[in-house]
C-alpha positions as CSV (number, residue, x, y, z in Angstrom):
1,X,-291.2,-94.0,100.5
2,X,-293.1,-91.6,99.9
3,X,-297.0,-90.7,101.7
4,X,-298.1,-90.0,97.9
5,X,-300.5,-93.4,96.4
6,X,-298.9,-94.0,93.3
7,X,-301.0,-96.9,91.1
8,X,-299.8,-98.9,88.3
9,X,-302.2,-101.4,86.4
10,X,-300.6,-104.3,84.0
11,X,-303.6,-105.9,82.2
12,X,-303.3,-109.1,80.2
13,X,-306.0,-109.6,78.2
14,X,-305.5,-112.7,77.0
15,X,-304.9,-114.2,80.0
16,X,-307.8,-112.6,81.6
17,X,-305.2,-111.3,84.4
18,X,-304.4,-107.8,85.7
19,X,-302.6,-106.7,88.5
20,X,-303.0,-103.4,90.3
21,X,-299.8,-101.8,92.3
22,X,-299.7,-99.7,94.9
23,X,-296.7,-97.7,96.0
24,X,-296.9,-95.2,99.0
25,X,-299.0,-94.9,102.0
26,X,-302.9,-96.4,101.9
27,X,-304.6,-95.1,104.2
28,X,-308.8,-95.1,104.8
29,X,-309.0,-92.1,102.8
30,X,-306.5,-92.7,99.6
31,X,-307.9,-96.6,100.0
32,X,-311.0,-94.5,97.8
33,X,-308.7,-93.9,94.8
34,X,-307.7,-97.4,95.2
35,X,-310.8,-98.8,95.0
36,X,-312.1,-97.0,92.1
37,X,-308.5,-98.1,89.8
38,X,-309.7,-101.8,90.6
39,X,-313.0,-101.2,89.4
40,X,-311.8,-100.2,86.5
41,X,-309.7,-102.7,85.5
42,X,-312.1,-105.5,86.4
43,X,-314.7,-103.6,84.0
44,X,-311.8,-104.8,81.4
45,X,-313.0,-108.1,80.9
46,X,-315.4,-110.8,82.5
47,X,-313.9,-113.0,85.0
48,X,-310.6,-111.5,85.5
49,X,-308.4,-112.0,88.0
50,X,-307.0,-109.4,90.1
51,X,-303.7,-109.1,92.0
52,X,-303.3,-106.0,94.7
53,X,-299.6,-105.7,95.4
54,X,-299.1,-103.9,98.2
55,X,-295.7,-105.2,98.9
56,X,-293.9,-101.9,98.4
57,X,-297.1,-99.4,100.2
58,X,-297.6,-98.9,103.6
59,X,-300.8,-99.1,104.9
60,X,-302.7,-98.2,107.7
61,X,-304.7,-101.8,109.4
62,X,-307.7,-100.6,108.7
63,X,-307.3,-100.1,105.6
64,X,-305.7,-103.8,104.9
65,X,-308.8,-105.1,106.9
66,X,-311.7,-103.2,104.9
67,X,-309.1,-104.8,101.3
68,X,-309.0,-108.0,103.1
69,X,-313.2,-107.8,103.7
70,X,-313.2,-106.9,99.2
71,X,-311.4,-110.1,98.8
72,X,-313.2,-112.6,101.0
73,X,-316.5,-111.0,99.8
74,X,-315.5,-111.2,95.9
75,X,-317.1,-107.4,95.7
76,X,-316.1,-103.8,96.4
77,X,-317.7,-101.5,98.6
78,X,-321.4,-100.7,97.6
79,X,-320.8,-97.4,97.7
80,X,-317.8,-97.8,94.4
81,X,-319.8,-100.5,93.1
82,X,-323.4,-99.7,93.3
83,X,-324.1,-103.3,91.0
84,X,-322.0,-105.2,93.6
85,X,-320.3,-107.0,90.3
86,X,-317.9,-109.9,91.0
87,X,-314.2,-108.8,91.6
88,X,-311.7,-111.7,92.0
89,X,-308.9,-109.7,94.1
90,X,-306.1,-111.2,95.9
91,X,-304.0,-109.4,98.2
92,X,-300.0,-109.5,98.1
93,X,-299.6,-108.0,101.7
94,X,-297.2,-105.2,102.4
95,X,-294.2,-106.0,103.7
96,X,-294.0,-104.1,107.0
97,X,-297.1,-103.1,108.2
98,X,-298.0,-99.3,109.4
99,X,-298.9,-99.4,113.2
100,X,-301.2,-97.0,114.6
101,X,-301.4,-95.7,118.6
102,X,-304.4,-98.5,118.9
103,X,-302.4,-101.6,117.2
104,X,-300.4,-103.6,119.3
105,X,-298.3,-106.0,117.4
106,X,-298.4,-109.6,118.0
107,X,-295.6,-111.3,119.7
108,X,-294.9,-114.6,118.6
109,X,-293.1,-117.2,121.2
110,X,-289.9,-119.0,120.3
């Protein structure tokens, strides 16, 4: 998998749905580009339901936490969207988490 972030947007205006598909490596730096694309997609139609598909991306834990915060708050960060327009965003999480030196994986007892 490439480190280069690739973003594809699929829009169904008739059903007020959009899917933002991310591939590559999502970091706390590259997430800014993702936010801008989500903001532009969200502006296409009022009450658009956005799905952020991260299943084919490698996502750093802090970047995933930031995205989850946006999803829960229904807003993008204020530096990206100063108007704080409502954003209905659901996230399809990455298949494989990226672990950092400070992140300890959780183990489940069997």
